[in-house]
C-alpha positions in Angstrom: -33.1 31.7 85.7 -30.6 33.2 83.3 -31.8 31.4 80.2 -28.3 30.3 79.3 -28.1 27.6 76.5 -24.6 26.2 76.9 -22.8 28.1 79.7 -19.2 27.9 80.8 -18.9 28.9 84.5 -15.5 29.6 86.1 -14.4 31.1 89.4 -13.4 34.7 88.6 -10.1 34.5 90.5 -7.5 34.6 87.7 -6.8 30.8 88.0 -9.4 29.7 85.5 -11.1 27.0 87.6 -14.0 25.8 85.5 -17.0 24.6 87.4 -19.4 24.0 84.5 -18.4 23.5 80.9 -20.5 23.6 77.7 -18.3 20.7 76.5 -20.2 17.5 77.3 -18.6 15.4 80.0 -15.8 17.8 80.7 -17.0 18.8 84.2 -19.4 15.9 85.1 -17.2 15.1 88.1 -18.1 18.5 89.6 -21.9 17.7 89.6 -21.9 16.0 93.1 -19.4 18.5 94.7 -20.4 21.5 96.9 -19.4 25.0 96.3 -17.3 24.9 99.4 -15.2 22.1 97.8 -14.0 24.8 95.3 -13.4 27.4 98.1 -16.4 29.4 97.0 -17.6 31.4 99.9 -19.3 34.7 100.7 -17.9 37.3 98.3 -16.7 34.9 95.6 -17.3 36.0 92.0 -18.2 33.6 89.3 -18.1 34.3 85.5 -20.8 32.6 83.4 -20.3 32.9 79.7 -22.8 31.7 77.0 -20.9 31.8 73.7 -23.9 30.7 71.7 -25.9 33.8 72.9 -22.9 36.1 73.2 -23.5 37.1 76.8 -21.5 37.0 80.0 -22.7 37.4 83.6 -20.6 38.1 86.7 -22.2 36.4 89.7 -21.5 37.6 93.2 -22.0 34.8 95.8 -23.4 36.3 99.0 -24.3 34.2 102.1 -27.5 35.0 103.8 -29.3 33.5 106.8 -32.5 35.4 106.0 -33.9 33.1 103.2 -37.5 31.8 103.6 -38.1 28.2 104.7 -37.0 25.6 102.2 -35.4 28.2 99.9 -31.8 27.2 99.3 -30.7 30.2 97.2 -32.1 33.4 95.7 -31.1 35.3 92.5 -31.1 39.0 93.0 -30.2 41.6 90.3 -31.1 42.7 86.9 -31.7 40.0 84.3 -30.5 40.7 80.8 -33.0 42.5 78.6 -32.6 40.3 75.5 -31.5 36.8 75.5 -31.4 34.7 72.3 -29.1 33.3 69.7 -26.4 35.5 68.2 -27.4 37.4 65.1 -25.6 36.1 62.0 -22.2 37.7 61.4 -22.3 40.3 58.6 -21.0 38.8 55.4 -17.8 40.5 54.3 -17.2 41.7 50.8 -14.7 39.6 48.9 -11.7 41.7 47.9 -9.2 40.3 45.4 -5.5 41.3 45.5 -6.1 43.8 48.3 -8.1 46.1 46.0 -11.7 47.1 46.1 -11.7 49.4 43.1 -14.5 47.5 41.3 -12.2 46.3 38.6 -13.3 43.0 37.0 -11.1 40.4 35.3 -10.6 40.7 31.6 -13.0 38.8 29.4 -11.4 39.7 26.0 -11.0 36.9 23.5 -8.5 38.6 21.2 -5.3 36.9 20.1 -2.2 37.6 22.0 1.1 38.1 20.2 
């Protein structure tokens, strides 16, 4: 639903409990666990970060008894306008010796005395 490529999801409680990791195998043990096993209840906030796409979502978990039959959850809110890979970083200009005055190294071939 959020078009994340490699998300990291943690509980936004200041403890840094990671539920899903983009690192393969790091959180596989969590796959069979329920949200309640992590004390996630009505009002809990999750932070989902997709480093590859440079975007982060804050997810508010809200309990509802009013979902349609056979619907386990519903995503409500504004989806990001643009999702895709990060644009390449601008290349920085190489500066030698802390100076950017345009001076070039000497190419003279005269004899030195």
